[in-house]
C-alpha angles and dihedrals in degrees: 000000000000113000122229088246090057093042096049097041093064130072121229093266092056093046091052090052090056090054094044092051092050093243089119134026118227090241090062091057091047090052091047091052092050091048089050091051091048090050100053114007093087087067100035101039094204102125120069104177131025109208105193095152092049092049095048090048089055091049092059092064097036119147108218089206090065113109094236099030110175097358115145113239141183133209127213112238094241133086099337112088132205117191112264094354114127114252110189099166090217091289139110086218091066099033112138097018110150119189117228095219145013117268115234094259091052089053090052092048088055092046089053088062098255115148116217106232104154150005122229137215127266130181115255108300089339097279100130133073088220130053110232112131131181087222099056108007128241127323107231121223106244090219094053116006092204091063136073123270088210131247165312088354092033095128092055092045094051093044092055096041093050092051099251093119133015091222138350141198118263138166134209130210097155105358104318096138096039096044096058088040087059097042095047102039096251142127109265115186122185104193126212117287111276093013090112123052117246100180158161098025099026135051111188104346118226092011091304096309096106130072134174129231137110150269116247140180096230138036091233091057090054091049095048092046092051089051089053101049108024125109137073122288126219111298096012112162092232143335137220126234112283117238120266090239137001113298090233088068090061092067106106092358122142110277102198124212111311136197102230125192122190140182136176094187114099118238086250089062094251120136120242123236115277092251091056093048090049091050091056093044092052091048097050091045088055091048090049090050087054088059102261123139109245128194134166108245140124140192113270122225139139104274097187094052090042090053091050091054094043085055091054093050094045095048094049089041090053097045095052098058090042090057092043096052092041090054092047091053098038093246136127122226111243141146086268094067105027133054121263101256091040088056090049090051090046091053091048090048092053091049097049112107128226089248091055091049093050090046090053092050090048090053091052088052088053091050091052090053091048095050100042096076090056089065091050087062097041133039096203138021121204125198139149110275091224132019091239143000121295108302124247112261111266096030092106105040112184089190095055109136120227097024115130120230092247091049088053091050090051092050093048096051096040085065094048106025096147100058111054098065090069093052086059095046091041092225123150114258132176133196115214125190095235100146143028137201123251087266093052100258111149120250118197129213120208121220118193125194132189118281114296095004104119085138090071092046091054093049093050095039093052090049090052091045088059095042097042104025124193105173095102096055115104129190127234093252106053133150095228089058092055105058112331 
């Protein structure tokens, strides 16, 4: 039997190699994942459902040639659908919703050899950079239980950081892969728009702002997973250029000499916290030592107007799924079954006119055109992932009465001002846990590459992973410390 120490000390690639070689049976890894959840989830509150029967059923048809054969996996209860598995979207409005079929990405996760063991928490309809729902209570950061695990993929982030799962599904419409990557000391890759399939029920979620993927412990896991699941599905609205070679081959590959821009000042003009500035400074010094040309510079755009249009897209993009799930379940959205700021955003979303929506989309097109020349001058852009360390629980209360929808949008993006631009441009961006506070709280650094160039991100990220390693760090709440 594999111990929890052995289970939690390996990334998903290493665990799959144990199964492929015959050293471990898939059932042993499933049992280890369930023991890890039992050991620590009571304190972390990241996992909602344990799906032992589902996982063992998947193990019986496992293909040992699959890249992640036998690796336990969790899915966030938002957007992605697994047949018959409850998807409550963090809301009483959606509680009990069970999809009738797998989405295409879920099918690809299964084909990659991942075994669905658990589902993880999300804030209500994903519109919160922390995960603290009325329905299920807060997800606690494993490094500091009084702080946020991030959002909206906070459940997945905390589950991976605390050793419950080697990797977990996540999605990102404004930073929701990168934020929990930052808060939990993980790798959080947001791939290029349309790199990941979103069918059959969705086209470009959230007007093209949102994309699906995962949080991982290592850069190589992110690269191998992207190799396994990337590419358009039948009927996809568009696709991005495939890589010249598998992403896994970029790990450890020669980077070349890059033109690197960096900034720790938010697009709003606000300064980041000292720990976040220090994280960026350490990172760019390391890149300079590697031989890259480093300069302080940032894309220029109108933050206030951008935020107004993000608000329009998010409110309409929140109202539509609320109405859809309510209709499917025979319910009506109301303040009785959704949180206060969600209700405010729903009401705004229902009021927004077609002209306002089209104007918002036109502005995002203009922002993309403004930002694109910056990435003709620079190969890589480096920022803090967040403007400060993980927030104390309760600081961003989605159920706060009396807060207007626009006030909520401002509060959300004041916390994560560096991430949403690249949902609009569609560029690949990755958060790496390259720094920590004096008390050991992870601090993430965001790297952004030109459109469709995840290959460059993986080369640089793997070089930084070697130069500024994080694999040996372990949070306060960890499965191996609770019964390994």
